[in-house]
N, C-alpha and C positions, 0 to 999 in steps of 0.2 A: 370306413377307412379313408375315403377321399378327403374329408375335412382335415384329418391329421396330416396327410401329405401336403395339402395346400398350405396349412399353417406353417409346417416346416419349410416349405419352399419360399413362402413370403418372408419368413424370418431369415432364411439364408440370403435371399436377394437384398433384403434390407441391410443385413450385415455387410454384404459386398459393397453396397452403396455408401455406408459409413466409412468403410475401409478406403474407398476411392477418394474420399474427401480429406484424407490425411495430407498434411503439408509440413514443411520444415522451412524456417526462415532464419537468416542471420541478420542482426541489426548492429549498426555501429562499427567501429574499428576493432577487430579482434585483438584482445589483450587479456591475459589471464590475471584479472584483478583479484583483490582479496575480499571484495564485497559482493554478496549475492544480489541478483536482480529479483524483481517481483512482477507478476502478471495477474490481472484479474479481468473477469468478464465485464464489459461495459453495458450500458442500458440498451444498446441496439444489437446485442449479441456479438459485437466485435470484442476487441481486447485493448486494455490499457497496460502498457509494458514500461517498466523502468529498469534501467541497468547502468552499469558503469562503462564508459567508453573513453578512449583517449590515451595518449602516451607522449611524453613521460608523466604529465600531470593528469589526474583523473577528473572527470566531471560526469554528471548524470545525463542520460538520454531518456526522455519521456516520449513514448510513441503511442499514437492511437491508430489501431488497425481495424480492418473489416474482419468478417468471420473467417476469411481465408488467409489472414496475416498480411494482407497488402496494406502498406502504410497510407493512411489518410492525412495525417500530419505528424510532425515531430518537433520537439523542443529540446534544446540543449542548454543545460544550466551553466553558470559561470564555474570556473575552476574551484574545486574543493567545496561545492555544494552538492550533497548527496541525497537522493530520494530513496527511502527504504520502504515506504508503505503507500498504498493507494486505496482510497475508499470511494467507489463509484456511487453517484447519487442518481435518483430516479429521473431527474430532469436532464441528465447528460453531463452535468458538472461533476467535479471530483474534488475530494480533499486529499492532499498529498502531505506526507510528513517525512522528515529526515533531519539532517544536521548540516551546519555550516562550520567548517574548520576555521578556528580563529588563531590557532598557533600549533606548534608541533604536538602539544600535549592536551589541548582543550578544544572543545567544539560546543556549539549551542544548538539546541533542538528547535525546529520550526514546524508550524502548520501553515498550509496555504490552500485556499480554494481557487480552483481554475474553472473556467466555463467550458462549454462543449468544444471550443477551438483551442483550449490550452492556454488561454490568456488569464492573467491574474485578476481575481475578484477581490480577495483580501489576503493578507499575510500576517502571521503572529509569531513573534519570537517567544520561545518558552524559557524564560529566565527567572522563574519564581523560586528557584533553589540555587545554591551555589554551584552545583554540578549536575546539570541535566544535559547529557551528551547527545542523545538521539531519541527519536520516536521509535518505539518497538512495535506498537500496534495502534490501529485507529478503528473505532466502531461508532455507529450511530445509536444513541439511546432512543427509547420509545417516544420521548417528548421532543425529539429533534436535536437535542444537544449532541456534541461531538465528544467522545471519550477517547483519551489517548493514554498510553503508558510509556514511561521512559525506560531506557536502559543506560546504565552508567558505567559499563565495562568493568563491573565489580568494585568500583570505587565507593559508591554510595548506594543506599537502598533505592529500589524503584519507586516511582511516584505515579499515581493515577490522577490525571487531570480531567477537568470538565470545562468545555467551552460551549457557548451558545452557537446558534447557526451562523452568526456573523463573526465568529472567531474571538469573541470577548471572553476573557477568563472568568469562570464562576467559582470553582473550588478545586482543591487538591487533597489527596489522601495518601499517606504513607504510614507504615507501621513496622519499620525495620524488616521488610521482606523484599525479595526479588520476585517481581511479577512476570510470569511466563505467558499467561493468557488471562483474559477476563471475558465475561459473557453478560451483557445486559439482558434482563428478563422482561417479559411483557408487563409485569406488575411494577417495574421501576427498580427492582433490586439488581445488584451486580454481584455475580460470582467471580471470585479471583482464584487463580491457580498459580502457585509458586512455592517458594521455600523461605525459611527464615534466613535473615541476613547474617 
């Protein structure tokens, strides 16, 4: 019977330890914006966080934190440049994607690679179709290519783009569908989830 009690006690103490590590942080200037933020775990078990900050004009705040949410560095974009997605890389760099608002009704999607400190390595505007408004998802393919899907606010079908590791355009795919998610597989195939446009 003793091993059972010991196992339960260890589990209970471990659970208390995890609970004691809980934290809550607020970043940027509070404002109820209309765009959601995103957060992903970074290579060092900290976090990469992007969100909208500012008033009356919005801009994105990109934050690198440690495992407890303490800010290690932060970058603020120019006004009307929004970061929607972050893909952390194994070497500490990251690929971010979002949109640049060009007028009241139009915006251009972009991809950008940042180093461990948040400085730009390369940047690519995605303007291979008349209406690519924003990056909806970013994933790494098995061969190191970067796959992204666009979201066009219901105006045009989604497009799946492929870029090499240096941000150079390789190909695009569209088939009159809205892409909600996609999954690169170990054998190089890509599963797409969505609906017909």
